[in-house]
N, C-alpha and C positions, 0 to 999 in steps of 0.2 A: 504494500500500500504506500503510495506517495504521501509523505508528510511535508515536503518542501521541495521547491524547484529553484535552482540557481542557473540563470541564463548567462553564460559566459561567452556567447557569440559576439563577434565584433560587428557583424551585419545581421541584424535581427529579422531582415526580410528574406533571408535564405532559409528555407525550411525543408526542401526535398531531400537533402543529404547533409546530415550532421553527424557528429560523434556524441555519444551519450554515456554517462557513467551513473550507475545506481550504487549509492553508498549507504550502508547501514546508518540510520540517523543517530543512533547512540554513539557512533564513533567520534563525533565532534562535540559531545555533550560536556567536555571538560571546560568549554568556554562558558564563562559566567553569564553571558548575554543570550543564552539560548533557552528555549522551553525545555523543561525536564531537568534532570540532574544526572551527571555521570555516576554519582554514588548510587542512584536508583536504577541505572541501566543494567540490562542483562548482558554480561560480557560473553555469554554463550550464543547470543543472537547472531544470526548470519543471514545473508541474502542468497547465497548459492553455495551449498555444501561446505559451510564453515568459513567462507571468504567474507571479507569486510566490504568488498565492492565487486561489481561486474561491469564490463565495458562492451558496448556495441558500437561499431563504426559503420559509416555509410548507411545510415538509417534515417528515415524521415522523422520530423518532430512528432507527428501523430503516432507513428509506430513506436517511438521511444517512450511516449507516455503510456501507451498500451502495455509495452514490455515491462516498464518499471512498476506499473500499477498491479501487475500480476504477482509480484513478490509478496509472500505472506508477512514478512517483516516490514517494519516502518523504514522507509528509505528516503534519502534526499536524492533527487534527480538533477544531475549537472548536464547542461547542454553546451557543446563546443562547436566551433566551425569545423566542417568536414576536414579531416586530415590534420587537425591542429592538436588533438589530444595525444600526448606522448605516453604510450603504454609503459615505457621504461621508467617513467617518473612515478606512476601509480598514484 
């Protein structure tokens, strides 16, 4: 389930092909300015077989939202310009 979306595209009008990252929302709850608390987060929560995040490249915005919404865990969806997400950085 999507709990938050961060749109990091430089051109917000390009929607057919983007990169998308679904990250467990609890992962950044150490920040004091977020809803929830890292202390109350379930550290065993995962979005894909124990992973903290999952990546899809060359996907449309609509497909990214559908894909991310299908996760059982609460996730934050990050949108990037196509080809700009560096999977090595994670």
